[in-house]
NUBA-151606 format. One record per residue (C-alpha): residue number from 0; x, y, z. Coordinates in pm, 1 decimal, padded with zeros to 6 digits. Layout:
N
+-------+----------+----------+----------+
! nutor !        X !        Y !        Z !
+-------+----------+----------+----------+
!   NUM !        X !        Y !        Z !
...
+-------+----------+----------+----------+
% end
This chain:
345
+-------+----------+----------+----------+
! nutor !        X !        Y !        Z !
+-------+----------+----------+----------+
!     0 ! -00067.8 !  04371.3 ! -06277.7 !
!     1 ! -00321.5 !  04541.4 ! -06382.6 !
!     2 ! -00291.6 !  04736.0 ! -06715.4 !
!     3 ! -00264.3 !  05063.3 ! -06620.4 !
!     4 ! -00186.7 !  05263.1 ! -06997.0 !
!     5 ! -00424.8 !  05462.6 ! -07134.1 !
!     6 ! -00354.8 !  05203.7 ! -07472.7 !
!     7 ! -00682.9 !  04968.8 ! -07494.6 !
!     8 ! -00939.4 !  05012.4 ! -07238.8 !
!     9 ! -00893.9 !  04730.7 ! -06973.1 !
!    10 ! -01227.8 !  04444.0 ! -06828.4 !
!    11 ! -01122.8 !  04528.8 ! -06497.7 !
!    12 ! -01313.2 !  04242.1 ! -06335.3 !
!    13 ! -01242.0 !  04000.1 ! -06582.1 !
!    14 ! -00868.2 !  04053.7 ! -06547.5 !
!    15 ! -00912.0 !  03955.7 ! -06159.7 !
!    16 ! -01150.4 !  03690.6 ! -06207.0 !
!    17 ! -00808.7 !  03591.8 ! -06404.5 !
!    18 ! -00570.5 !  03688.1 ! -06220.6 !
!    19 ! -00722.8 !  03530.7 ! -05923.6 !
!    20 ! -00781.6 !  03202.4 ! -06077.7 !
!    21 ! -00385.4 !  03173.5 ! -06056.1 !
!    22 ! -00281.5 !  03277.8 ! -05766.4 !
!    23 ! -00602.2 !  03101.9 ! -05597.2 !
!    24 ! -00475.7 !  02758.1 ! -05792.5 !
!    25 ! -00125.8 !  02784.8 ! -05638.0 !
!    26 ! -00194.6 !  02864.3 ! -05330.1 !
!    27 ! -00425.8 !  02649.7 ! -05316.3 !
!    28 ! -00135.6 !  02314.8 ! -05432.5 !
!    29 !  00009.3 !  02571.8 ! -05076.6 !
!    30 ! -00272.1 !  02423.0 ! -04837.5 !
!    31 ! -00329.9 !  02089.7 ! -04970.8 !
!    32 !  00078.0 !  02037.4 ! -04921.5 !
!    33 ! -00026.6 !  02072.3 ! -04522.5 !
!    34 ! -00013.1 !  01686.3 ! -04394.0 !
!    35 ! -00375.5 !  01574.0 ! -04254.2 !
!    36 ! -00476.9 !  01959.9 ! -04060.8 !
!    37 ! -00645.1 !  01834.0 ! -03756.9 !
!    38 ! -00917.9 !  02188.6 ! -03870.1 !
!    39 ! -01002.6 !  02302.6 ! -04180.3 !
!    40 ! -01136.8 !  02597.9 ! -04261.0 !
!    41 ! -01331.4 !  02808.4 ! -04538.3 !
!    42 ! -01301.9 !  03176.1 ! -04581.9 !
!    43 ! -01439.9 !  03365.0 ! -04745.9 !
!    44 ! -01258.6 !  03673.5 ! -04883.9 !
!    45 ! -01438.9 !  03999.3 ! -05172.0 !
!    46 ! -01100.4 !  04135.9 ! -05301.6 !
!    47 ! -00881.5 !  04004.5 ! -05511.3 !
!    48 ! -00557.5 !  03854.2 ! -05493.3 !
!    49 ! -00332.1 !  04116.0 ! -05513.2 !
!    50 ! -00160.7 !  04396.0 ! -05246.4 !
!    51 ! -00223.0 !  04537.6 ! -05007.4 !
!    52 ! -00488.5 !  04275.2 ! -04938.5 !
!    53 ! -00329.7 !  04023.4 ! -04963.3 !
!    54 ! -00207.4 !  04107.4 ! -04670.6 !
!    55 ! -00503.2 !  03996.9 ! -04530.5 !
!    56 ! -00607.9 !  03709.7 ! -04746.3 !
!    57 ! -00306.1 !  03459.0 ! -04799.1 !
!    58 ! -00079.2 !  03676.5 ! -04543.4 !
!    59 ! -00301.8 !  03528.2 ! -04285.0 !
!    60 ! -00432.4 !  03213.2 ! -04403.6 !
!    61 ! -00073.3 !  03105.6 ! -04481.9 !
!    62 !  00072.4 !  03267.9 ! -04065.6 !
!    63 ! -00288.2 !  03026.2 ! -03915.4 !
!    64 ! -00055.5 !  02737.2 ! -04058.8 !
!    65 !  00244.2 !  02851.5 ! -03975.3 !
!    66 !  00122.1 !  02923.2 ! -03627.5 !
!    67 ! -00013.0 !  02642.1 ! -03552.8 !
!    68 !  00227.8 !  02370.8 ! -03707.4 !
!    69 !  00009.4 !  02255.6 ! -03997.3 !
!    70 ! -00274.0 !  02198.5 ! -03753.3 !
!    71 ! -00506.7 !  02437.4 ! -03942.5 !
!    72 ! -00603.1 !  02489.2 ! -04281.8 !
!    73 ! -00800.6 !  02774.0 ! -04444.0 !
!    74 ! -00896.2 !  02707.8 ! -04810.6 !
!    75 ! -00960.0 !  03061.4 ! -04938.2 !
!    76 ! -01258.3 !  03190.5 ! -05152.3 !
!    77 ! -01153.7 !  03553.9 ! -05282.9 !
!    78 ! -01267.6 !  03775.5 ! -05484.8 !
!    79 ! -01673.9 !  03778.4 ! -05399.7 !
!    80 ! -01680.2 !  03390.0 ! -05518.9 !
!    81 ! -01897.6 !  03267.6 ! -05200.6 !
!    82 ! -02075.6 !  03557.5 ! -05282.5 !
!    83 ! -02065.3 !  04009.1 ! -05110.8 !
!    84 ! -01991.5 !  04135.8 ! -04819.5 !
!    85 ! -02360.8 !  04102.0 ! -04686.1 !
!    86 ! -02352.6 !  03638.7 ! -04810.4 !
!    87 ! -02047.1 !  03690.1 ! -04651.4 !
!    88 ! -02169.3 !  03749.1 ! -04295.0 !
!    89 ! -02470.8 !  03531.9 ! -04333.0 !
!    90 ! -02302.1 !  03249.1 ! -04377.9 !
!    91 ! -02090.0 !  03274.9 ! -04146.4 !
!    92 ! -02341.0 !  03332.2 ! -03860.3 !
!    93 ! -02501.3 !  03046.4 ! -04016.6 !
!    94 ! -02173.5 !  02855.2 ! -03977.5 !
!    95 ! -02153.0 !  02699.5 ! -04306.6 !
!    96 ! -01841.2 !  02929.7 ! -04488.5 !
!    97 ! -01660.6 !  02967.5 ! -04082.1 !
!    98 ! -01438.9 !  03302.3 ! -04122.4 !
!    99 ! -01490.0 !  03607.8 ! -04365.5 !
!   100 ! -01221.8 !  03925.1 ! -04455.8 !
!   101 ! -01461.8 !  04128.3 ! -04619.7 !
!   102 ! -01586.3 !  04512.5 ! -04528.6 !
!   103 ! -01740.5 !  04637.2 ! -04245.8 !
!   104 ! -02064.4 !  04759.9 ! -04397.4 !
!   105 ! -02358.8 !  04482.8 ! -04401.8 !
!   106 ! -02208.5 !  04432.4 ! -04018.3 !
!   107 ! -02511.6 !  04755.4 ! -03870.1 !
!   108 ! -02775.8 !  04533.7 ! -04081.6 !
!   109 ! -02729.6 !  04238.7 ! -03817.8 !
!   110 ! -02688.5 !  04469.4 ! -03558.2 !
!   111 ! -02770.5 !  04832.1 ! -03518.4 !
!   112 ! -02461.3 !  04975.7 ! -03304.3 !
!   113 ! -02243.6 !  04940.5 ! -03611.8 !
!   114 ! -02398.2 !  05192.5 ! -03826.5 !
!   115 ! -02199.4 !  05402.3 ! -03586.2 !
!   116 ! -01927.4 !  05289.6 ! -03822.1 !
!   117 ! -02146.1 !  05471.5 ! -04171.4 !
!   118 ! -02209.0 !  05823.5 ! -03987.3 !
!   119 ! -02018.2 !  06004.5 ! -04232.5 !
!   120 ! -01718.7 !  06246.1 ! -04063.1 !
!   121 ! -01725.7 !  06109.1 ! -03780.1 !
!   122 ! -01365.4 !  05976.5 ! -03703.9 !
!   123 ! -01074.0 !  06298.2 ! -03873.2 !
!   124 ! -00773.1 !  06002.8 ! -03865.5 !
!   125 ! -00696.1 !  05636.4 ! -03916.2 !
!   126 ! -00536.3 !  05656.7 ! -03577.0 !
!   127 ! -00853.3 !  05801.1 ! -03415.8 !
!   128 ! -01045.7 !  05492.8 ! -03618.1 !
!   129 ! -00829.8 !  05220.9 ! -03448.3 !
!   130 ! -00798.9 !  05339.6 ! -03168.9 !
!   131 ! -01190.8 !  05359.9 ! -03078.3 !
!   132 ! -01227.7 !  04998.2 ! -03303.0 !
!   133 ! -00928.0 !  04856.3 ! -03058.2 !
!   134 ! -01050.6 !  05047.0 ! -02751.3 !
!   135 ! -01350.2 !  05054.6 ! -02571.1 !
!   136 ! -01564.1 !  05124.2 ! -02801.9 !
!   137 ! -01488.3 !  04822.3 ! -03015.7 !
!   138 ! -01561.0 !  04653.0 ! -02780.3 !
!   139 ! -01867.9 !  04731.2 ! -02791.9 !
!   140 ! -01912.3 !  04577.5 ! -03091.2 !
!   141 ! -01759.8 !  04293.7 ! -03084.3 !
!   142 ! -01922.4 !  04191.7 ! -02806.8 !
!   143 ! -02253.7 !  04292.4 ! -03016.5 !
!   144 ! -02159.6 !  04079.1 ! -03297.8 !
!   145 ! -01999.5 !  03741.2 ! -03066.6 !
!   146 ! -02423.5 !  03741.5 ! -02918.0 !
!   147 ! -02444.2 !  03733.4 ! -03274.1 !
!   148 ! -02250.8 !  03452.5 ! -03357.9 !
!   149 ! -01982.2 !  03659.6 ! -03470.0 !
!   150 ! -01632.4 !  03636.2 ! -03288.3 !
!   151 ! -01433.5 !  03952.8 ! -03518.3 !
!   152 ! -01073.8 !  03879.4 ! -03468.0 !
!   153 ! -00875.2 !  04199.5 ! -03573.2 !
!   154 ! -00918.0 !  04477.1 ! -03806.1 !
!   155 ! -00790.5 !  04556.1 ! -04175.6 !
!   156 ! -00885.9 !  04842.0 ! -04381.2 !
!   157 ! -00959.4 !  05029.6 ! -04754.7 !
!   158 ! -00943.2 !  05353.5 ! -04569.1 !
!   159 ! -01143.3 !  05580.8 ! -04608.4 !
!   160 ! -01380.2 !  05622.3 ! -04869.0 !
!   161 ! -01320.4 !  05943.5 ! -05140.8 !
!   162 ! -01452.9 !  06046.2 ! -05423.2 !
!   163 ! -01432.5 !  06081.4 ! -05823.5 !
!   164 ! -01725.4 !  06236.8 ! -06102.5 !
!   165 ! -01700.3 !  06272.7 ! -06476.9 !
!   166 ! -01829.9 !  06648.4 ! -06423.7 !
!   167 ! -01660.5 !  06913.4 ! -06218.4 !
!   168 ! -01417.9 !  06936.9 ! -05945.8 !
!   169 ! -01519.3 !  06891.4 ! -05616.2 !
!   170 ! -01402.8 !  07159.2 ! -05391.0 !
!   171 ! -01765.3 !  07216.4 ! -05168.1 !
!   172 ! -02019.0 !  06974.8 ! -05059.7 !
!   173 ! -02256.7 !  07234.0 ! -05321.8 !
!   174 ! -02061.2 !  07117.8 ! -05579.8 !
!   175 ! -02230.4 !  06854.8 ! -05532.2 !
!   176 ! -02577.2 !  06946.7 ! -05637.9 !
!   177 ! -02726.2 !  06704.3 ! -05902.6 !
!   178 ! -02469.9 !  06480.4 ! -05958.0 !
!   179 ! -02595.7 !  06091.0 ! -05997.2 !
!   180 ! -02380.1 !  05909.6 ! -05743.7 !
!   181 ! -02319.3 !  05517.6 ! -05721.0 !
!   182 ! -02390.5 !  05454.7 ! -05314.9 !
!   183 ! -02258.7 !  05123.7 ! -05108.3 !
!   184 ! -02589.8 !  04947.5 ! -04931.5 !
!   185 ! -02577.1 !  05235.5 ! -04654.9 !
!   186 ! -02849.4 !  05335.5 ! -04503.5 !
!   187 ! -02718.7 !  05666.3 ! -04385.0 !
!   188 ! -02423.7 !  05656.2 ! -04613.1 !
!   189 ! -02754.9 !  05743.3 ! -04924.2 !
!   190 ! -02960.2 !  05946.1 ! -04706.8 !
!   191 ! -02651.6 !  06173.6 ! -04664.2 !
!   192 ! -02559.6 !  06244.5 ! -05048.6 !
!   193 ! -02922.8 !  06271.9 ! -05097.8 !
!   194 ! -02911.3 !  06552.1 ! -04797.5 !
!   195 ! -02637.4 !  06781.6 ! -04978.1 !
!   196 ! -02804.1 !  06761.3 ! -05274.0 !
!   197 ! -02679.6 !  06487.4 ! -05430.6 !
!   198 ! -02904.8 !  06193.1 ! -05714.4 !
!   199 ! -02720.0 !  05876.6 ! -05466.0 !
!   200 ! -02823.0 !  05514.6 ! -05655.7 !
!   201 ! -02731.6 !  05202.1 ! -05520.7 !
!   202 ! -02552.3 !  04938.8 ! -05755.1 !
!   203 ! -02338.0 !  04604.5 ! -05674.9 !
!   204 ! -01980.5 !  04666.4 ! -05677.1 !
!   205 ! -01895.0 !  04403.9 ! -05930.5 !
!   206 ! -02201.4 !  04664.6 ! -06191.7 !
!   207 ! -02011.9 !  04977.6 ! -06112.5 !
!   208 ! -01754.1 !  05015.1 ! -06411.3 !
!   209 ! -01972.8 !  04971.4 ! -06700.0 !
!   210 ! -02213.2 !  05200.9 ! -06509.9 !
!   211 ! -02009.4 !  05454.5 ! -06412.9 !
!   212 ! -01870.3 !  05390.7 ! -06800.5 !
!   213 ! -02240.9 !  05464.2 ! -06988.3 !
!   214 ! -02324.7 !  05732.5 ! -06783.1 !
!   215 ! -02579.4 !  05532.0 ! -06593.3 !
!   216 ! -02377.8 !  05688.2 ! -06259.3 !
!   217 ! -02133.7 !  06060.4 ! -06298.8 !
!   218 ! -01905.4 !  05958.0 ! -05977.5 !
!   219 ! -01846.6 !  05691.1 ! -05691.4 !
!   220 ! -01705.2 !  05708.6 ! -05351.2 !
!   221 ! -01437.7 !  05483.7 ! -05291.2 !
!   222 ! -01094.3 !  05410.9 ! -05087.0 !
!   223 ! -00803.1 !  05578.0 ! -05386.7 !
!   224 ! -00633.2 !  05243.3 ! -05405.9 !
!   225 ! -00938.3 !  05002.1 ! -05440.5 !
!   226 ! -01053.5 !  05231.5 ! -05722.7 !
!   227 ! -00745.9 !  05322.5 ! -05946.2 !
!   228 ! -00692.0 !  04922.2 ! -05863.1 !
!   229 ! -01018.9 !  04858.2 ! -06071.0 !
!   230 ! -00900.2 !  05132.0 ! -06395.9 !
!   231 ! -01205.6 !  05361.0 ! -06262.0 !
!   232 ! -00972.0 !  05660.0 ! -06373.1 !
!   233 ! -00987.3 !  05546.5 ! -06737.5 !
!   234 ! -01370.2 !  05664.4 ! -06646.8 !
!   235 ! -01369.8 !  05926.8 ! -06362.8 !
!   236 ! -01125.7 !  06277.2 ! -06429.7 !
!   237 ! -01225.2 !  06457.7 ! -06067.6 !
!   238 ! -01143.0 !  06324.6 ! -05803.8 !
!   239 ! -01126.5 !  06482.8 ! -05445.9 !
!   240 ! -01028.1 !  06376.8 ! -05093.5 !
!   241 ! -01323.0 !  06416.9 ! -04896.9 !
!   242 ! -01270.9 !  06157.3 ! -04632.0 !
!   243 ! -01641.5 !  06091.9 ! -04536.8 !
!   244 ! -01615.5 !  05772.2 ! -04430.7 !
!   245 ! -01390.6 !  05480.9 ! -04305.0 !
!   246 ! -01428.6 !  05125.0 ! -04379.5 !
!   247 ! -01263.5 !  04887.7 ! -04186.6 !
!   248 ! -01229.2 !  04491.4 ! -04255.4 !
!   249 ! -01259.5 !  04188.5 ! -03962.0 !
!   250 ! -01152.0 !  03879.8 ! -04001.1 !
!   251 ! -01473.7 !  03763.3 ! -03789.6 !
!   252 ! -01488.0 !  03405.3 ! -03766.1 !
!   253 ! -01843.5 !  03160.8 ! -03645.7 !
!   254 ! -01874.2 !  03183.3 ! -03280.9 !
!   255 ! -01922.3 !  02808.6 ! -03281.2 !
!   256 ! -01638.6 !  02665.0 ! -03435.5 !
!   257 ! -01467.7 !  02951.2 ! -03210.6 !
!   258 ! -01560.0 !  02729.3 ! -02905.8 !
!   259 ! -01463.2 !  02432.6 ! -03082.3 !
!   260 ! -01103.4 !  02559.9 ! -03061.4 !
!   261 ! -00825.6 !  02433.4 ! -02785.2 !
!   262 ! -00761.1 !  02752.6 ! -02650.9 !
!   263 ! -00387.8 !  02697.5 ! -02824.2 !
!   264 ! -00541.3 !  02630.7 ! -03114.2 !
!   265 ! -00748.8 !  03007.9 ! -03040.1 !
!   266 ! -00439.8 !  03196.2 ! -02958.8 !
!   267 ! -00266.0 !  03111.0 ! -03290.5 !
!   268 ! -00567.8 !  03197.2 ! -03486.6 !
!   269 ! -00612.4 !  03509.7 ! -03302.2 !
!   270 ! -00253.9 !  03617.2 ! -03300.4 !
!   271 ! -00181.4 !  03548.8 ! -03697.3 !
!   272 ! -00516.6 !  03785.8 ! -03769.2 !
!   273 ! -00369.2 !  04077.4 ! -03528.4 !
!   274 ! -00024.0 !  04032.5 ! -03751.3 !
!   275 ! -00144.7 !  03991.8 ! -04048.6 !
!   276 ! -00401.8 !  04302.2 ! -04050.0 !
!   277 ! -00133.7 !  04539.8 ! -03957.9 !
!   278 !  00035.5 !  04396.1 ! -04187.2 !
!   279 ! -00226.7 !  04488.6 ! -04456.1 !
!   280 ! -00268.4 !  04837.3 ! -04282.0 !
!   281 !  00094.8 !  04935.1 ! -04321.9 !
!   282 !  00085.5 !  04852.2 ! -04659.4 !
!   283 ! -00220.9 !  05034.8 ! -04788.6 !
!   284 !  00011.5 !  05326.6 ! -04706.4 !
!   285 !  00156.5 !  05298.4 ! -05007.6 !
!   286 ! -00071.9 !  05175.2 ! -05232.2 !
!   287 ! -00277.8 !  05476.1 ! -05196.0 !
!   288 ! -00009.9 !  05736.1 ! -05285.9 !
!   289 !  00070.4 !  05526.0 ! -05597.9 !
!   290 ! -00283.6 !  05566.7 ! -05691.2 !
!   291 ! -00275.0 !  05916.3 ! -05693.3 !
!   292 ! -00010.1 !  05858.1 ! -05960.1 !
!   293 ! -00177.4 !  05734.5 ! -06157.2 !
!   294 ! -00548.3 !  05942.7 ! -06143.1 !
!   295 ! -00281.3 !  06209.2 ! -06317.5 !
!   296 ! -00062.0 !  05952.5 ! -06534.7 !
!   297 ! -00438.0 !  05934.7 ! -06701.2 !
!   298 ! -00485.5 !  06268.3 ! -06734.7 !
!   299 ! -00704.9 !  06255.3 ! -06419.1 !
!   300 ! -00695.5 !  06582.6 ! -06117.1 !
!   301 ! -00705.9 !  06481.1 ! -05777.7 !
!   302 ! -00851.2 !  06733.5 ! -05513.3 !
!   303 ! -00687.4 !  06814.5 ! -05190.9 !
!   304 ! -00990.0 !  07072.4 ! -05008.9 !
!   305 ! -00955.7 !  07282.7 ! -04836.0 !
!   306 ! -01012.6 !  07351.1 ! -04438.6 !
!   307 ! -01336.8 !  07510.6 ! -04416.0 !
!   308 ! -01420.9 !  07296.0 ! -04755.5 !
!   309 ! -01348.6 !  07027.3 ! -04547.3 !
!   310 ! -01544.2 !  07231.6 ! -04211.7 !
!   311 ! -01892.7 !  07306.9 ! -04437.4 !
!   312 ! -01845.1 !  06867.8 ! -04496.8 !
!   313 ! -01849.0 !  06799.3 ! -04154.6 !
!   314 ! -02128.3 !  06991.1 ! -04057.1 !
!   315 ! -02327.5 !  06858.9 ! -04300.0 !
!   316 ! -02281.5 !  06541.6 ! -04090.3 !
!   317 ! -02404.6 !  06652.7 ! -03859.8 !
!   318 ! -02783.5 !  06613.9 ! -03919.3 !
!   319 ! -02742.0 !  06240.3 ! -04045.5 !
!   320 ! -02543.7 !  06195.1 ! -03659.4 !
!   321 ! -02872.0 !  06340.5 ! -03460.2 !
!   322 ! -03090.1 !  06081.5 ! -03788.4 !
!   323 ! -02931.4 !  05750.1 ! -03651.9 !
!   324 ! -02891.2 !  05835.5 ! -03304.5 !
!   325 ! -03178.5 !  05609.0 ! -03205.2 !
!   326 ! -03046.7 !  05312.8 ! -03391.2 !
!   327 ! -02746.4 !  05299.7 ! -03257.6 !
!   328 ! -02787.6 !  05421.5 ! -02929.1 !
!   329 ! -02731.4 !  05768.7 ! -02716.2 !
!   330 ! -02524.7 !  05619.7 ! -02476.1 !
!   331 ! -02308.3 !  05442.1 ! -02750.4 !
!   332 ! -02303.5 !  05762.9 ! -02958.6 !
!   333 ! -02243.2 !  06006.0 ! -02649.4 !
!   334 ! -01935.6 !  05729.8 ! -02500.2 !
!   335 ! -01772.7 !  05759.6 ! -02902.7 !
!   336 ! -01828.3 !  06145.9 ! -02954.0 !
!   337 ! -01669.5 !  06127.6 ! -02603.9 !
!   338 ! -01329.8 !  05982.9 ! -02684.1 !
!   339 ! -01413.9 !  06171.1 ! -03007.5 !
!   340 ! -01342.9 !  06469.1 ! -02803.0 !
!   341 ! -01636.8 !  06574.6 ! -02974.9 !
!   342 ! -02011.0 !  06688.3 ! -02950.9 !
!   343 ! -02267.1 !  06538.4 ! -03151.2 !
!   344 ! -02612.6 !  06670.8 ! -03033.2 !
+-------+----------+----------+----------+
% end
């Protein structure tokens, strides 16, 4: 477990690396114990082997071994050991890594229609997200990735992104004026932060804690579970449930590798992915609730936006929807917003 007490500052990445090494050693021995598997696959994950994400990581690996009666063994490399989200997806596309278990943030680099997942405030609930991903919208995105050499089997999640900062409570979109915000490598999100008066700066995730600690940036956006796991509450006092973008975790496999399997192996791997993705999604809810308690225990405050304030945030995103419509494709925008019962134009 990570030290969440106020006594003694943690070193988040060092702790995670140490924890990962211990858990990976135990995990690797369980894989090695299988008798001469017919298929050996390499999988990369960007997160550490802690719950709820380990239900997706180790859970998927173990479930594949179970459902294939040991015919398939997956060698898992967690904690970004094979690279970040973009590097990992590139390797799966090229076939040097078989499976990616990482967030969807770089998918738009490979397929423009995926930019729709980075548009702020198009989804209002987790239920809407998964109706989209597991319906016609997700089918469109999935088919587009197959054409790029990557097949998506199921979706876990990091949940909705929320904001924190060290300056003031964010109670309306106007409160972000002048705040130096770390952002991910997502043009729609960067442009949105800039349009509402924040000062966005792209910083790699492993460098984020020291950047916040040293004041290089004053705020960040991540799911509260992710942020508190890495003890960002030590350096961030003010938190708000902005819920501006949802982050899914596709379980993705190289398409050529997938086509090399017989149908029974394909069916087992697909079932394992779907079962463990759902297990991770179910588990995340309780972790988020604990994260809010952790923030309070460290003296932080969590602001719940009023309906009026949330409406202001949503309205601020409309110009970004329109700016990226050509990239996403107007037909796909129409299809998506019609399914959501909203209008983007």
